[in-house]
C-alpha positions as CSV (number, residue, x, y, z in Angstrom):
1,M,90.7,65.0,102.9
2,P,93.5,65.4,100.5
3,I,92.3,62.8,98.0
4,L,89.6,65.4,97.5
5,F,91.7,68.0,96.7
6,S,94.6,65.1,94.3
7,N,92.8,66.1,90.9
8,V,92.3,69.1,91.1
9,H,94.0,72.1,88.9
10,F,93.9,75.5,90.2
11,S,94.0,77.7,86.7
12,R,96.6,81.7,87.5
13,D,93.0,83.3,87.2
14,V,92.1,81.2,90.4
15,R,94.9,81.8,92.3
16,L,94.9,85.6,91.7
17,Y,91.4,86.4,92.6
18,L,91.8,83.2,96.3
19,M,94.4,86.0,96.9
20,A,92.5,88.9,96.6
21,N,89.7,87.2,98.8
22,A,92.0,86.7,101.3
23,L,93.4,90.0,101.6
24,V,89.6,91.1,101.7
25,G,89.4,88.7,104.0
26,F,93.0,90.1,106.2
27,V,90.8,93.6,106.7
28,L,87.4,93.3,106.3
29,F,85.6,89.8,107.1
30,G,86.9,88.1,110.3
31,G,90.1,90.5,110.5
32,I,91.4,93.5,111.6
33,Y,87.9,96.0,110.5
34,P,85.4,93.4,112.6
35,L,87.8,93.4,115.7
36,L,88.3,96.9,116.3
37,Y,85.8,98.6,114.3
38,N,83.2,98.9,117.0
39,L,86.3,99.1,119.8
40,Y,87.3,102.0,118.8
41,L,83.7,103.6,117.9
42,L,83.1,102.3,121.8
43,R,86.2,104.8,122.3
44,L,85.0,107.9,120.2
45,G,83.0,107.2,123.9
46,Y,79.4,106.2,121.1
47,N,77.1,103.5,123.2
48,T,75.3,100.2,122.1
49,E,72.6,101.8,120.2
50,F,75.4,104.2,118.2
51,V,76.7,101.0,117.9
52,G,73.9,98.7,116.0
53,L,73.4,101.5,114.3
54,A,76.5,102.1,112.4
55,N,75.8,98.0,111.8
56,A,73.3,98.2,110.6
57,T,73.3,101.0,108.8
58,G,76.4,99.5,107.1
59,A,74.5,96.2,106.5
60,L,71.5,97.9,105.1
61,C,73.9,100.0,102.7
62,F,75.8,96.5,101.7
63,A,71.2,95.1,101.1
64,L,70.7,98.3,99.0
65,S,73.9,98.1,96.2
66,S,73.8,94.1,96.0
67,L,71.1,94.0,93.2
68,P,72.5,96.8,91.4
69,S,75.8,95.7,92.2
70,G,74.6,92.9,90.3
71,M,73.4,94.4,87.2
72,L,76.9,96.2,86.7
73,G,78.5,93.3,87.0
74,G,76.4,92.4,84.4
75,R,76.8,94.9,82.3
76,W,81.1,96.1,83.3
77,G,82.4,92.2,83.4
78,S,82.7,91.1,86.9
79,R,85.6,91.7,87.3
80,F,86.5,94.9,86.3
81,T,83.5,95.6,88.3
82,M,85.7,93.9,91.7
83,V,88.4,95.6,90.4
84,V,85.9,99.1,91.4
85,G,84.4,97.6,94.3
86,I,87.6,97.9,96.4
87,C,88.6,100.6,95.3
88,V,85.7,102.3,96.4
89,S,85.7,100.9,99.6
90,V,90.4,101.6,99.9
91,V,88.1,105.4,100.6
92,G,85.3,104.0,102.3
93,F,87.3,102.3,105.3
94,G,89.8,104.7,105.4
95,L,87.9,107.8,106.1
96,L,86.5,106.2,108.1
97,S,89.3,105.2,110.2
98,Q,90.2,109.3,110.9
99,A,86.3,110.1,112.4
100,E,88.5,111.4,115.8
101,L,90.1,113.9,113.4
102,I,86.0,114.9,112.5
103,S,84.6,116.4,115.5
104,A,82.3,115.3,117.7
105,G,78.6,115.6,118.0
106,S,76.2,114.9,115.0
107,P,79.2,116.2,112.3
108,R,81.0,113.0,113.0
109,D,78.3,110.4,114.1
110,Y,77.5,111.9,110.0
111,F,80.8,111.0,108.9
112,I,81.4,107.4,110.5
113,L,77.6,106.2,108.5
114,I,78.4,108.1,105.3
115,S,82.2,106.5,104.8
116,Y,81.0,102.8,106.4
117,S,78.7,102.9,104.3
118,L,80.5,104.0,100.9
119,G,83.3,100.5,102.6
120,V,79.9,98.4,102.1
121,M,79.1,99.7,98.5
122,G,82.4,98.5,97.4
123,I,82.2,95.3,99.1
124,A,78.8,94.4,98.0
125,L,79.9,95.1,94.5
126,F,83.9,93.0,95.4
127,I,81.2,90.5,97.0
128,V,78.4,90.1,94.7
129,N,80.4,89.5,91.6
130,G,82.5,87.3,92.7
131,T,80.6,83.8,93.1
132,P,80.1,84.4,89.7
133,Y,83.6,85.1,88.9
134,L,84.6,81.8,90.3
135,M,81.5,80.3,89.1
136,G,82.5,81.2,85.2
137,I,86.3,80.5,85.7
138,T,85.6,76.7,87.1
139,G,84.4,73.9,85.9
140,P,82.2,70.9,88.3
141,V,85.1,68.9,88.6
142,E,87.2,71.5,90.6
143,R,83.7,73.9,91.3
144,D,83.8,71.9,95.3
145,P,87.5,72.1,96.3
146,V,87.9,75.6,94.9
147,F,85.1,77.6,96.3
148,A,86.2,75.0,99.7
149,V,89.4,76.8,99.4
150,Q,87.8,80.5,99.0
151,A,85.7,79.6,101.8
152,A,88.7,78.8,104.2
153,L,91.5,81.2,102.8
154,M,89.0,84.3,104.5
155,P,88.6,82.6,107.7
156,F,92.6,82.1,107.7
157,S,93.3,85.9,106.3
158,G,91.2,86.7,108.9
159,F,92.8,85.0,111.0
160,V,95.9,86.0,111.0
161,G,94.1,90.1,110.5
162,S,93.0,89.6,114.5
163,V,96.2,88.3,115.5
164,L,98.0,91.3,114.3
165,G,94.8,93.9,114.8
166,G,95.9,93.1,119.4
167,V,98.7,92.9,118.8
168,V,99.6,97.0,116.5
169,P,97.7,98.7,118.4
170,D,99.2,97.6,122.0
171,Y,102.0,98.4,120.0
172,L,101.3,101.9,118.6
173,A,100.6,102.3,122.2
174,G,103.4,102.4,123.7
175,V,105.0,103.9,120.3
176,L,102.9,107.2,121.0
177,N,102.8,106.8,125.5
178,V,98.8,106.2,125.3
179,S,96.2,103.8,126.5
180,L,94.4,101.1,124.3
181,A,91.7,103.8,125.8
182,Q,92.7,106.6,123.8
183,P,91.0,105.9,119.6
184,V,94.3,106.6,118.2
185,V,96.4,103.6,118.1
186,Y,91.9,102.3,116.7
187,R,93.3,105.2,113.9
188,Y,96.4,103.8,112.6
189,T,95.7,100.5,112.7
190,L,92.7,100.9,110.7
191,F,94.4,103.3,108.5
192,I,96.7,100.9,107.7
193,G,94.6,97.3,107.6
194,V,92.9,99.7,104.6
195,L,96.4,100.4,102.5
196,C,96.5,95.9,102.4
197,L,93.5,96.3,100.0
198,I,95.1,98.1,97.9
199,P,97.6,95.4,96.4
200,A,93.7,93.0,95.9
201,V,93.0,95.8,92.9
202,F,96.4,94.3,91.3
203,A,95.3,90.9,91.9
204,L,92.1,91.3,90.3
205,L,93.8,93.6,86.8
206,A,95.8,90.2,86.8
207,T,92.7,88.2,85.8
208,Q,90.8,87.5,82.8
209,D,87.2,88.4,82.5
210,V,84.7,85.6,81.9
211,R,81.9,87.5,80.5
212,V,82.0,85.6,76.8
213,E,83.0,82.2,78.4
214,R,79.4,82.7,80.1
215,R,77.0,83.9,77.2
216,R,79.0,80.7,74.9
217,E,78.1,79.1,77.7
218,E,74.2,80.1,77.2
219,G,74.9,78.4,74.2
220,G,73.5,78.8,70.1
221,N,75.5,82.8,69.3
222,G,75.7,83.8,72.7
223,D,72.3,85.6,71.7
224,V,71.0,86.4,75.3
225,S,67.0,86.5,74.3
226,D,67.8,83.0,73.3
227,A,68.4,82.7,77.4
228,P,65.9,80.9,79.9
229,A,63.6,83.1,81.5
230,L,64.1,85.2,84.8
231,P,63.3,81.8,87.6
232,L,62.0,84.2,89.7
233,A,60.4,82.4,92.3
234,A,63.8,80.4,93.2
235,I,65.1,84.1,92.9
236,V,62.5,84.9,96.1
237,I,62.5,81.9,98.0
238,T,66.9,81.3,99.0
239,S,66.9,85.0,99.1
240,L,64.2,85.3,101.9
241,I,65.7,82.0,103.5
242,S,69.2,83.8,103.5
243,V,67.8,86.6,105.7
244,L,67.3,83.5,108.2
245,H,70.4,82.0,107.4
246,V,72.4,84.9,108.2
247,A,70.4,86.1,111.6
248,G,72.2,84.5,114.0
249,E,75.9,84.9,112.8
250,A,75.0,88.5,112.4
251,A,74.1,88.6,116.2
252,A,77.3,87.0,117.3
253,R,79.8,89.0,115.3
254,T,78.1,92.0,115.4
255,F,78.0,91.7,119.7
256,F,81.1,90.0,119.9
257,N,83.6,92.2,120.0
258,V,81.0,94.6,122.7
259,Y,79.7,92.2,124.7
260,M,83.0,90.3,126.0
261,D,84.8,94.5,126.4
262,E,81.1,95.4,128.0
263,G,79.4,92.8,129.1
264,L,82.5,91.1,131.2
265,N,85.1,92.9,131.2
266,I,87.3,90.9,128.9
267,S,91.0,92.4,127.7
268,L,91.6,93.4,124.3
269,S,94.2,90.8,124.3
270,L,92.0,88.0,124.7
271,I,88.8,88.6,122.3
272,S,91.3,89.1,120.0
273,V,93.2,85.4,120.6
274,Q,88.9,84.5,120.5
275,L,88.5,85.9,117.6
276,A,92.2,84.8,116.0
277,A,90.9,80.8,117.6
278,G,87.2,81.1,115.1
279,Q,88.9,82.3,112.1
280,L,91.9,79.2,112.7
281,L,89.0,76.8,112.7
282,A,86.8,77.6,110.5
283,V,90.0,77.1,107.6
284,P,89.8,73.0,108.6
285,A,86.2,73.8,108.8
286,A,85.3,75.3,105.1
287,L,88.2,72.7,103.7
288,S,85.6,70.0,105.0
289,L,83.4,71.4,101.9
290,P,84.7,68.3,99.1
291,F,83.8,65.8,102.3
292,F,80.9,66.3,103.3
293,S,79.2,68.3,99.8
294,A,80.7,63.7,99.0
295,R,78.8,62.2,102.2
296,F,75.5,64.1,102.8
297,G,75.5,66.3,99.3
298,I,74.5,70.3,98.5
299,R,72.0,70.7,100.2
300,R,71.8,68.9,103.6
301,T,75.3,70.0,103.9
302,V,73.1,74.0,104.3
303,V,71.0,71.8,106.8
304,L,73.5,70.7,108.4
305,V,75.8,73.7,109.6
306,T,72.7,75.4,110.0
307,V,71.3,73.6,113.0
308,V,74.5,73.4,114.8
309,T,74.8,77.0,114.4
310,A,71.6,77.6,115.8
311,L,72.8,74.9,118.6
312,F,76.0,77.5,119.6
313,L,73.9,79.7,119.6
314,F,71.6,79.0,122.0
315,F,74.1,77.6,124.6
316,M,76.1,81.5,124.1
317,A,72.7,82.5,125.1
318,L,72.2,80.3,128.1
319,V,76.3,80.0,129.4
320,S,77.0,84.1,130.1
321,N,80.7,83.0,130.7
322,W,83.5,84.1,128.3
323,I,85.1,80.7,128.2
324,V,81.7,79.7,126.8
325,A,80.8,82.6,124.5
326,G,84.3,82.0,123.0
327,L,84.0,78.5,122.4
328,C,81.0,79.4,120.7
329,L,81.7,81.5,118.7
330,V,84.8,79.9,117.8
331,G,81.7,77.4,116.3
332,I,79.6,79.6,114.8
333,M,82.7,81.3,113.0
334,A,83.5,77.6,111.5
335,M,79.4,76.6,110.8
336,A,79.3,80.1,109.3
337,S,82.4,78.8,106.4
338,L,81.4,76.1,105.9
339,R,77.8,77.3,105.4
340,R,78.3,80.1,103.4
341,S,80.4,77.9,100.2
342,A,77.8,74.9,100.7
343,F,74.7,77.7,100.1
344,A,75.9,79.8,96.8
345,I,77.1,76.9,95.3
346,F,73.6,75.4,94.8
347,H,72.0,78.9,95.0
348,Q,74.1,79.5,91.5
349,E,73.3,75.7,90.5
350,L,69.6,76.2,91.3
351,V,69.7,79.5,88.3
352,P,70.5,79.1,84.4
353,V,73.8,81.1,83.6
354,R,72.6,84.3,82.8
355,W,70.8,84.3,85.9
356,R,74.0,83.6,88.4
357,T,74.4,87.3,89.5
358,A,70.6,87.5,89.6
359,M,70.7,85.6,92.2
360,S,74.4,87.1,93.9
361,G,72.8,90.0,94.4
362,A,69.5,88.9,95.8
363,T,70.9,86.6,98.5
364,A,73.5,90.0,99.3
365,M,70.4,92.3,99.3
366,M,69.3,90.0,102.0
367,S,71.6,88.3,103.9
368,G,72.6,92.2,104.2
369,A,69.3,93.2,105.1
370,G,69.7,90.0,108.4
371,Y,72.8,91.5,108.9
372,S,71.3,95.4,109.1
373,A,67.8,94.1,110.9
374,M,70.2,92.0,113.6
375,A,71.8,95.1,114.3
376,L,69.9,97.4,114.9
377,G,67.6,95.7,116.8
378,G,70.2,93.9,118.5
379,G,71.3,97.4,120.0
380,Y,68.2,98.4,121.2
381,M,67.5,94.6,123.1
382,I,70.9,94.6,125.2
383,P,70.3,97.9,127.3
384,V,66.2,96.5,127.8
385,A,66.9,92.4,127.6
386,G,70.5,92.0,127.3
387,Y,73.1,90.0,126.0
388,S,71.3,86.7,126.1
389,S,68.7,87.5,124.3
390,L,70.1,88.9,121.6
391,F,71.6,85.4,121.1
392,L,68.0,83.2,121.7
393,T,66.9,85.8,119.1
394,G,69.1,84.8,115.9
395,A,69.4,81.0,117.2
396,V,65.3,80.7,116.3
397,F,65.9,82.8,113.8
398,T,68.5,80.4,112.0
399,G,67.0,77.5,112.8
400,M,63.7,78.5,111.4
401,G,66.5,79.1,108.2
402,A,67.1,75.7,108.0
403,F,63.7,74.1,108.1
404,L,62.6,76.3,105.7
405,F,65.3,76.0,103.7
406,W,64.9,72.0,104.2
407,I,61.0,72.3,103.8
408,C,62.1,74.4,100.4
409,F,63.9,72.1,98.2
410,R,63.3,68.7,99.7
411,G,62.4,66.9,96.6
412,D,65.6,69.1,94.8
413,K,66.7,67.6,91.9
414,T,70.0,68.3,91.2
415,D,71.3,68.0,94.4
416,R,74.6,66.8,94.6
């Protein structure tokens, strides 16, 4: 593994982008918010139906925002659009953390859905433009290692966020002389987490935009009219596959803490340890991308890790035990970190440079739609059929995604 990274130099822009990416992971991807958000809603008196609705609304908003995010990135530049996205997320998630202060009932319901949607819109601006930006500031030689490090930083920072997210509420409960059943400790912890996003804005502002370089790469005099036509078929097929790919991960990530808390009556500290372990194991899994890419190629790597993800979901569905569930979640999170970076490289190299933001926006949109469907459906499925049925459904969809990807791209000549 070290040999694969030994001759790679990370530029200043890459390092600053990775710093911003790590802060986003610390707060929003596997970190403080994924650990505490659903529990916060439960402490506010909501049931699994509303938890599912809230998560589905956010995922749907991410889906609807993804294509416009790509368009804005093409107009404003990826760097500036990411800066705007982080700022919007700070406002949205900052407001969300204060939901306890809003009157219970419809006013609070709408406040949660609207503020969460606003925060997610900002994340869509950041995520959709992050992949094309990273492609623009890296060359073919360092691309696999850089994407591997990016994919590793997100879960590692999420691991740190999960650990702190499990410790801070306990500390605040002691200081405020309240129990963990009170929402106030979650409110303060979530708000502190949001403030940690602010340094990401300054890190991105210190980077350079890549719009000029991207136009130059398109060839000729930089006139976009000389660029290749929109590869619509490739974008549509890849986007549809991404819906199936994320189904199982969405089911596990959205409802794992609810499953542990309500279904198996596991303590917050133990839930935190399990999520943190998943984030930690995702680090070496993500860093293994150059090895898998060199050994199997990007395409086969995507298929392999997607199939393994489906197997973990089957075990989670069949065995109602907190140890098994925790181990399966760890495996799912590890495979997800590897799949996302491999899939991103694959679909970005599948299309000409001019259309990378369109591909990124379309795949992000459909991934968000997949998350939304699993979150909304899961919220209504759990009371009727139980958690096992939800995880089994996610496993089937994920397996279908692996099969469809293999069928559609088995003859692809660009695989490395």
